[in-house]
Every structure is written in C-alpha cells, then in structure tokens.
C-alpha positions as CSV (number, residue, x, y, z in Angstrom):
1,M,-129.7,-60.8,-7.9
2,K,-127.3,-59.7,-5.1
3,E,-123.7,-59.0,-6.2
4,F,-120.5,-59.0,-4.1
5,N,-116.9,-57.7,-4.3
6,Y,-114.5,-60.6,-4.5
7,L,-111.4,-61.9,-6.4
8,V,-110.9,-65.5,-7.6
9,S,-107.7,-67.4,-7.2
10,G,-106.3,-70.9,-7.5
11,T,-103.9,-72.8,-5.2
12,A,-102.1,-76.1,-4.9
13,P,-99.9,-77.7,-2.2
14,E,-96.2,-76.7,-2.2
15,L,-95.0,-80.3,-2.7
16,Y,-97.8,-81.2,-5.1
17,P,-98.1,-78.5,-7.8
18,A,-100.8,-78.3,-10.4
19,H,-101.2,-77.0,-13.9
20,L,-104.7,-75.6,-14.8
21,F,-106.0,-76.3,-18.3
22,F,-109.1,-74.2,-17.6
23,G,-111.1,-73.2,-14.6
24,L,-114.4,-71.4,-14.6
25,L,-116.7,-70.2,-11.8
26,W,-120.1,-69.6,-13.4
27,V,-122.0,-66.7,-12.0
28,G,-124.8,-66.6,-14.6
29,E,-126.1,-68.7,-17.5
30,D,-123.7,-66.9,-19.9
31,D,-121.4,-65.3,-17.4
32,S,-118.3,-66.8,-15.7
33,V,-115.2,-65.8,-13.8
34,E,-112.0,-67.4,-14.8
35,I,-109.4,-68.7,-12.3
36,P,-106.2,-66.7,-13.1
37,M,-103.3,-68.9,-14.3
38,R,-100.1,-69.6,-12.4
39,Y,-97.3,-71.7,-13.8
40,P,-97.5,-73.9,-11.9
41,F,-99.9,-73.5,-9.0
42,Q,-97.8,-74.1,-5.9
43,G,-98.0,-72.5,-2.5
44,P,-99.5,-72.7,1.0
45,W,-102.6,-74.8,0.8
46,G,-105.7,-72.7,0.9
47,E,-104.1,-69.3,0.2
48,P,-104.6,-67.3,-3.0
49,I,-101.6,-67.4,-5.2
50,S,-102.9,-66.4,-8.7
51,N,-104.4,-63.0,-8.4
52,R,-105.6,-60.8,-11.2
53,L,-107.7,-57.7,-11.1
54,M,-111.2,-58.2,-12.6
55,E,-112.7,-56.2,-15.4
56,R,-115.6,-55.4,-13.1
57,E,-115.8,-55.2,-9.4
58,Q,-119.0,-57.1,-8.5
59,F,-120.3,-60.5,-9.2
60,P,-123.2,-62.8,-8.0
61,A,-122.1,-65.8,-5.9
62,P,-121.1,-68.5,-8.3
63,F,-123.3,-71.5,-8.8
64,L,-121.1,-73.9,-10.8
65,L,-117.4,-74.9,-10.9
66,D,-116.1,-76.3,-14.2
67,M,-112.3,-77.1,-14.4
68,V,-109.7,-79.5,-15.8
69,W,-106.2,-79.6,-14.4
70,L,-103.0,-81.6,-14.4
71,S,-101.2,-83.1,-11.5
72,P,-97.6,-83.4,-12.7
73,V,-96.5,-85.6,-9.8
74,E,-99.1,-88.2,-10.7
75,Q,-99.0,-87.4,-14.5
76,V,-102.8,-87.4,-14.5
77,F,-105.4,-84.9,-15.7
78,Y,-108.5,-84.4,-13.6
79,S,-111.9,-83.0,-14.4
80,L,-114.5,-81.5,-12.0
81,Y,-118.0,-80.2,-12.9
82,E,-120.0,-79.4,-9.7
83,R,-122.9,-77.3,-8.5
84,L,-121.9,-74.9,-5.7
85,P,-123.9,-74.1,-2.5
86,V,-125.0,-70.6,-3.5
87,E,-126.8,-69.8,-0.3
88,I,-123.7,-70.7,1.8
89,L,-121.5,-68.6,-0.5
90,E,-123.9,-65.7,-0.2
91,D,-123.8,-65.8,3.6
92,L,-120.0,-66.0,3.6
93,L,-119.6,-63.2,1.1
94,S,-122.1,-61.1,3.1
95,E,-120.2,-61.5,6.4
96,T,-118.6,-58.3,7.7
97,D,-116.0,-57.5,10.4
98,E,-117.7,-56.2,13.5
99,K,-115.1,-53.5,14.0
100,T,-114.6,-52.2,10.5
101,G,-117.8,-53.2,8.8
102,Q,-115.8,-54.4,5.8
103,P,-116.4,-57.8,4.2
104,I,-114.4,-60.6,5.8
105,C,-114.1,-62.6,2.5
106,S,-111.9,-61.1,-0.2
107,H,-111.3,-64.2,-2.4
108,L,-112.9,-67.4,-3.5
109,V,-110.0,-69.8,-3.7
110,V,-110.0,-73.1,-5.6
111,G,-107.5,-75.7,-4.5
112,M,-106.2,-78.6,-6.5
113,A,-104.5,-81.5,-4.6
114,P,-103.4,-85.1,-5.3
115,S,-105.9,-87.8,-6.2
116,G,-108.2,-85.3,-7.8
117,I,-109.1,-83.4,-4.5
118,V,-110.7,-80.0,-5.1
119,A,-111.5,-77.5,-2.3
120,L,-113.2,-74.2,-2.3
121,W,-112.6,-71.6,0.4
122,A,-114.1,-68.2,1.2
123,Y,-110.8,-66.5,2.1
124,G,-110.0,-63.3,4.0
125,L,-107.0,-62.0,6.0
126,K,-108.7,-62.7,9.3
127,K,-110.7,-65.8,8.4
128,S,-110.8,-68.5,5.7
129,T,-113.7,-70.9,5.6
130,L,-113.8,-74.3,3.8
131,V,-117.0,-74.2,1.7
132,R,-116.9,-77.6,0.1
133,C,-114.5,-80.4,-1.0
134,W,-114.9,-82.8,-3.9
135,R,-112.9,-85.5,-5.8
136,G,-112.5,-85.0,-9.5
137,E,-112.3,-87.8,-12.1
138,P,-109.3,-88.7,-14.2
139,V,-109.8,-87.5,-17.8
140,H,-107.9,-87.8,-21.1
141,V,-106.6,-84.5,-22.6
142,E,-104.7,-84.3,-25.9
143,M,-101.3,-82.6,-25.4
144,S,-102.0,-80.7,-28.6
145,D,-104.9,-79.0,-26.8
146,F,-103.0,-78.5,-23.6
147,L,-99.8,-77.3,-25.2
148,P,-100.8,-75.9,-28.6
149,M,-97.4,-74.2,-29.0
150,N,-95.6,-77.5,-28.4
151,P,-98.1,-80.2,-29.4
152,D,-95.7,-83.0,-29.8
153,M,-94.3,-83.0,-26.3
154,P,-95.4,-86.2,-24.4
155,L,-97.2,-85.9,-21.1
156,E,-94.4,-87.7,-19.3
157,E,-91.7,-85.2,-20.6
158,F,-93.8,-82.2,-19.7
159,C,-94.3,-83.5,-16.1
160,S,-90.6,-84.4,-15.8
161,D,-89.6,-80.9,-16.9
162,T,-92.0,-79.4,-14.3
163,L,-90.4,-81.4,-11.5
164,R,-86.9,-80.6,-12.6
165,N,-87.7,-76.9,-12.3
166,L,-89.0,-77.6,-8.7
167,P,-86.1,-79.3,-6.9
168,E,-88.0,-79.6,-3.6
169,V,-90.9,-81.3,-5.3
170,Q,-88.7,-83.7,-7.2
171,E,-86.7,-84.5,-4.0
172,N,-89.9,-85.3,-2.2
173,Q,-91.1,-87.6,-4.9
174,E,-87.8,-89.4,-5.1
175,Q,-87.8,-89.9,-1.3
176,N,-91.4,-90.6,-0.6
177,G,-92.9,-91.6,-4.0
178,F,-96.5,-90.9,-4.9
179,P,-98.7,-89.3,-2.1
180,P,-101.1,-91.7,-0.3
181,V,-104.4,-91.8,-2.0
182,D,-106.2,-90.6,1.1
183,L,-103.6,-87.9,2.2
184,Y,-105.7,-84.9,1.3
185,E,-109.0,-86.6,1.9
186,N,-107.8,-87.0,5.5
187,Y,-106.6,-83.4,5.7
188,M,-110.0,-82.2,4.5
189,R,-112.1,-84.4,6.8
190,Q,-114.4,-82.4,9.0
191,Y,-115.2,-83.0,12.7
192,R,-117.6,-81.3,15.2
193,Y,-115.6,-80.0,18.1
194,R,-114.9,-77.0,20.3
195,Y,-111.9,-75.8,22.2
196,Q,-111.7,-75.7,25.9
197,V,-108.8,-73.8,27.5
198,L,-108.6,-74.8,31.2
199,F,-106.1,-73.2,33.7
200,G,-105.1,-75.2,36.7
201,K,-102.2,-76.3,38.9
202,W,-100.2,-79.4,38.0
203,D,-99.0,-81.7,40.9
204,E,-95.9,-83.4,39.6
205,E,-95.8,-86.0,42.3
206,E,-99.4,-87.0,42.0
207,E,-99.6,-86.3,38.3
208,T,-103.0,-84.6,38.7
209,W,-104.5,-81.3,38.0
210,T,-106.1,-79.2,40.8
211,E,-108.1,-76.0,40.7
212,Y,-107.0,-72.6,42.0
213,G,-107.9,-71.5,45.5
214,E,-110.3,-68.6,46.2
215,E,-107.4,-66.3,47.1
216,E,-105.2,-67.2,44.1
217,A,-105.0,-65.2,40.9
218,V,-106.7,-67.2,38.1
219,P,-105.3,-66.8,34.5
220,E,-107.8,-65.3,32.0
221,L,-107.8,-66.3,28.4
222,D,-107.6,-63.3,26.0
223,S,-107.2,-64.8,22.5
224,L,-107.5,-68.1,20.6
225,K,-106.6,-68.4,16.9
226,E,-106.3,-71.4,14.7
227,A,-105.0,-72.7,11.4
228,L,-106.2,-76.1,10.2
229,F,-104.9,-78.9,8.0
230,D,-107.8,-78.3,5.6
231,G,-106.3,-74.9,4.6
232,S,-108.8,-72.8,6.6
233,F,-108.0,-70.5,9.6
234,D,-109.7,-68.2,12.1
235,K,-108.0,-65.2,13.6
236,T,-111.1,-63.3,14.5
237,N,-111.2,-64.3,18.2
238,D,-114.9,-63.8,18.2
239,G,-115.7,-66.7,20.5
240,R,-117.1,-69.1,17.9
241,L,-114.2,-71.5,18.3
242,M,-115.3,-72.1,21.9
243,A,-118.6,-73.5,20.7
244,Y,-119.2,-76.7,18.7
245,H,-118.6,-76.2,15.0
246,E,-117.5,-78.1,11.9
247,A,-113.8,-77.9,11.2
248,G,-110.8,-79.8,10.1
249,K,-108.0,-80.9,12.4
250,P,-105.8,-78.1,14.0
251,Q,-102.4,-77.6,12.4
252,K,-101.5,-74.4,14.3
253,L,-102.9,-72.9,17.5
254,A,-102.1,-69.6,19.2
255,L,-103.3,-68.8,22.7
256,E,-102.9,-65.6,24.7
257,W,-103.7,-65.1,28.4
258,H,-102.8,-63.0,31.4
259,V,-102.3,-63.4,35.1
260,R,-102.3,-60.0,36.8
261,K,-99.6,-58.1,34.9
262,W,-98.0,-61.2,33.4
263,V,-98.9,-61.7,29.7
264,Y,-98.4,-65.2,28.1
265,E,-98.4,-66.4,24.5
266,A,-98.3,-70.1,23.5
267,Y,-98.0,-71.4,20.0
268,F,-98.6,-75.0,19.0
269,W,-97.7,-76.8,15.7
270,F,-99.6,-80.1,15.6
271,L,-97.8,-82.9,13.7
272,D,-100.0,-84.8,11.2
273,E,-99.5,-88.3,12.5
274,G,-100.0,-87.3,16.1
275,I,-103.2,-85.2,15.8
276,R,-104.6,-87.7,13.2
277,A,-104.1,-90.6,15.6
278,G,-106.0,-88.6,18.3
279,F,-109.0,-87.7,16.2
280,D,-109.1,-91.3,14.7
281,S,-109.1,-92.8,18.2
282,V,-111.7,-90.5,19.7
283,C,-113.9,-89.8,16.7
284,G,-113.5,-93.0,14.7
285,E,-116.4,-93.4,12.3
286,E,-118.5,-90.7,14.0
287,P,-116.9,-87.3,13.1
288,D,-120.2,-85.6,13.7
289,Q,-120.4,-86.4,17.4
290,E,-119.5,-83.5,19.6
291,T,-115.9,-83.6,20.8
292,D,-113.9,-81.3,23.2
293,L,-110.3,-80.4,22.3
294,I,-109.0,-79.5,25.8
295,V,-105.9,-77.5,26.5
296,R,-104.9,-77.5,30.2
297,I,-102.2,-75.0,31.3
298,D,-100.3,-74.3,34.5
299,P,-98.5,-71.0,33.6
300,S,-96.3,-71.1,36.7
301,Q,-94.7,-74.4,35.6
302,D,-95.1,-74.0,31.8
303,K,-97.0,-77.2,32.0
304,V,-99.4,-78.0,29.1
305,E,-101.6,-81.0,28.3
306,V,-103.7,-81.4,25.2
307,S,-106.5,-84.0,25.1
308,L,-109.6,-85.0,23.3
309,N,-112.8,-86.0,25.0
310,R,-116.4,-86.8,24.2
311,E,-119.5,-88.2,25.9
312,G,-119.2,-91.8,26.8
313,M,-115.4,-91.9,27.2
314,E,-114.1,-93.2,30.5
315,E,-111.2,-90.7,30.4
316,P,-109.8,-88.2,27.8
317,Y,-107.4,-89.2,25.1
318,V,-104.2,-87.3,26.0
319,L,-102.0,-86.4,23.1
320,P,-98.3,-87.4,23.6
321,E,-96.0,-84.4,23.8
322,E,-94.4,-85.6,20.6
323,A,-97.6,-84.9,18.8
324,Y,-97.0,-81.2,18.7
325,E,-94.2,-78.5,18.9
326,L,-94.8,-75.8,21.5
327,I,-93.2,-72.5,22.4
328,I,-94.3,-70.2,25.2
329,F,-93.5,-66.5,25.9
330,R,-93.9,-64.6,29.1
331,N,-94.1,-60.8,28.7
332,R,-92.6,-61.4,25.2
333,L,-89.6,-63.3,26.5
334,E,-89.3,-67.0,25.7
335,S,-90.0,-69.1,28.8
336,F,-90.4,-72.6,27.3
337,R,-89.9,-74.6,24.1
338,S,-90.6,-78.3,23.7
339,E,-87.7,-80.7,23.1
340,N,-88.9,-81.4,19.6
341,Y,-89.4,-77.7,18.6
342,G,-88.0,-77.1,15.2
343,Q,-89.8,-74.0,13.8
344,G,-87.8,-71.1,12.2
345,T,-87.4,-67.7,13.8
346,G,-90.6,-65.8,13.9
347,A,-92.7,-68.8,12.8
348,W,-95.3,-67.8,15.4
349,I,-96.1,-64.5,13.6
350,W,-99.1,-65.3,11.4
C-alpha cells in the first residue's frame, strides 16, 4: 500500500467556530490519524489551524472519516461517518510541483461549518483542492462525556461562554442571528467553468469593445491566481484555470499582464451576493454546463468588465461593478481603485 507524507488539521469559519469532540481519519483497519484539537476551531475557511507533528512521517491515503463536533453558535452537536474517495486522495497526494519536484499537498484539512457542513481539502501553499463536501446529522452527546472535568455544565452555558470569549462571533450572532441553512452549502457548490481574460479597447461613447489594430501593442497575460468561496485556491499559474474545470465561485482573483515595458497587476474581491446572483442567473439548475467567466480589460483606461456566458445565451451576464472590489497597479504604483474598495493595506499580498 502506497504511503505519503502529510499532516492532518481541522478548521472552521472565523464567525462560526467549532469544538471537536473527536475526529479520526482511518488509514487502515486498525490504524487512524487524529485531527489535532484547537479550542475552538476558528480561522480562515479551508486553512490548517490545528497542526501537530505526527509520531511517524508517512501514512496511506485515508479511506474513512469519523467525527463528532459542536457548533456553539447553533448549540448543536453533529456527527459524520463517511467513506472517502481514496483514489482521488492518492492522486492529489502524489501530485508534485513541476519546478521543485516536491509534493504540492502538505495537509489534509477537515472543515466544520454551520448546518453540519463538513469539507475535506488537500492543502498546500500553492494550491488547495476541495476533495468532497458532506452534511452531518445532529446527534445527542452527554455533556459528562464532552466535558468530563465539568460534567454538570449545561450545553447552553458552555456555548454562551464560548461566544463571550469571542466578541466578534457574539456580535455577529446578535446582529445577524443564526446563519442561513444554505449559507455554506452555497459556498461549497461546484460549477464547471473556465476563465477567459480578453484585452481590448473600450469605446466610452459607443459603450462597446473593439480589438487592437495590427500595429498596436497587445497586452499579454502573465499570471492568473484564484481563491474561492469553497475554501480552495490555486496559485500555480499552470494554465489549468483557463480550461473547463470543477470549482466553487471565485472570492479573490489576481491577474498580471504586460504591455511592452509596462507591468500591470489587478486584484478582485468578489462580494458574495453579487457573484452568487451571477452564477445563479447563468447556471441556474445546471451547474455542470460549461460556462465562461470573462474578464475584459482596457489597460489604457483602467476599464474592466466581468461577465458570465454559456452556450445558448443571447448575450453575456455582465456583473455590476458593485459586485466586486478592484485595485490595479501599473509598474507597482496604484493606478485605479473602485469606488467601493475597502480592503486593508497589503490585502493583495496572498
């Protein structure tokens, strides 16, 4: 049986922390790897936040996930017992960086989100891939088992104490209440699409795009990187994002291109409601149908248009400018920022 070098970690959204009762990734009939504890799990969705060095370095790909955890915001325990796609995991754990020859995946990350959502990622510094997503079932757990050192503490009191120690979580709950049941189900939804970055000239009077002339210098795309609402990302710039592939909705997008000696960088932050409306409108009930996410750019005017298109549509769905925040640099000097831009200093470094 082939073995791989990897670490195991847990994670939970920053505004919806989780307490793990137990979490096991089974790698053999009598052999498992435990998800390291964190009190509570809370951090960027999809990123490893509970590391611990393993007693040994190599393990087979896991075939089973068995876990019980608590969502203190909902005051509900959830349970999940699921077979894992071993062949897919073996492929991801075997994938290596073309330049260094080192494995791309360093961690298997297990995420716990509201409404019992569980996600599994093959995570590395350059690329993180969503492997599977499930929904756990509510389960009863005796507090004497969960808190053997304080067996008489009621569940409600424990959850309230957790929120009091996390002011930003408590404030979010007081202002917004319980998260929508489909919030993370929507974040994790997968679509089949590709990116198309098209350079052209924008005619303000005619409100149309035209192509460059034969004698004009045409911009050349150098890099495209993404981070998605499903917690995955791809910074490898290996061209695969320009082909149709299964992925969640984009949350961040970074583009680099050049025109002669001018070097440009553009960074997008897509807002949940805006990008969700676009994918819902274009993809509807057919997320598997091939879709193009088109970014049109006129560098000379800092003009950008983002749209979604697929076969059978009369015209592309153009995202309103309010659907994303955008900043553009020319030779490392800021040349444009959208009116709604509100990111902190250095937010584009990722």
